[in-house]
N, C-alpha and C positions, 0 to 999 in steps of 0.2 A: 382437893381432888377435882372440884368443880372448875377451878381456876385452870388446872392443868388440862382438863378436857376442852375448855374454851380455847386455850392457847393451841392445843393440838388441832382443833377444828380450824382455827384461823391459819395455822401453819399449812394444813392440808389444803385450805382454799387457795392460800398464796402459791403452794406448790402446784396445784392444779392449773391456776392462772398462768404460772410460769411455763408449765408444760404446754398449755394451749398457745402462748406467745412463742415458745420455741418451735412448735409445730408450724405456726404461721410464718415464722421467719424462715425456716427450712423450706417450706413450700414456696415462698416468694423467691428464695435463693434458687431453688430448682427451676421454677418457672423462668427466672432471668437467665439462668444458665442455659436452658433449653433454647430461649429466644436468641442468645448470643451464639450458640452453636449453630442454630438455623442461619443466622446472618453470616457466620464464618463459612458455612457450606455454600451459601449463595455467592459469597465473594470469591470462594475458590473456583466454583463453577464459572462465574463470569470471567475470572482471570485465565482459566483454561481456554475459554472460548475466545477471549481476545488474543491470547498467544497463538491460537490456531489461525485466527483471522490475520494476525500480523505475519505468520509464516506464509499464508496464502498471498498477502500483499507483497512480501519479499520475493516470492516466486514470480508474481506479475511484474514487479519492477525488473527482475533479472530478464524476463521474457521480452519486456518492452525495450530494455537497453540493447539486448541482442538484436531485436528487430530494427531498432534505430541504427545500430551499427551496420547491419546488412543493407539498410536503405541508403546510408551514407556512402557505403562502398559502391552501391549500384549507381548512385548519383554521380560519384567521381568517375566510374567507368563510362557513364553516358556522357559526361562532360568531355572525357578524353575522346570518345567516339565523335562527338559533335565537332570538336577541334580538328580531329583528323578529316572529317567530312568538309569542313570549312577550307582546310588546306588543299583538299582535292578539288573543290569547287574553284578556289582561287587559281589553282594551276590550270584547270580546264578553261577558265575565263582568259587567263594569260595566253594559252595556246590559241583560243578562239580569236583573240585580238591580233595575235601575231599572223594567223592564217588570213584574217580579214585584211590586215595591212598588206600582206603579201599579195592577196587577191586584188586589192585596190591598186597596188603598184603594178601588178601584171596587167590589169585592165587599163591603167593609165598608159602604160607602155604600148599596149596593143592599139589604143585609140590614137596615140601619137604617130604610130606607124601608119596608119590608114590614111 
């Protein structure tokens, strides 16, 4: 009976130690799980923020491309306008030179007649 009592006490002590170990393991598991869930939430929030930033960047790129296309069209239009003006100036210069030559010829004829 004494032996059984000693054995029961030893078993109860081992059982209490195992229960305490189990409690510690469960607590450690729960702590680790909570930490991982916190990291997961942070990662999800960071991902959402980066996706929003990426969306904003995409919109900025689209606006910049549209602005670049508009500027290119304006540059082309200005180039065509400059070319037209050059053509007009060349025509005016040709007309001026022809009038000048005609005037010189007329003056030369007039001076020879004198």
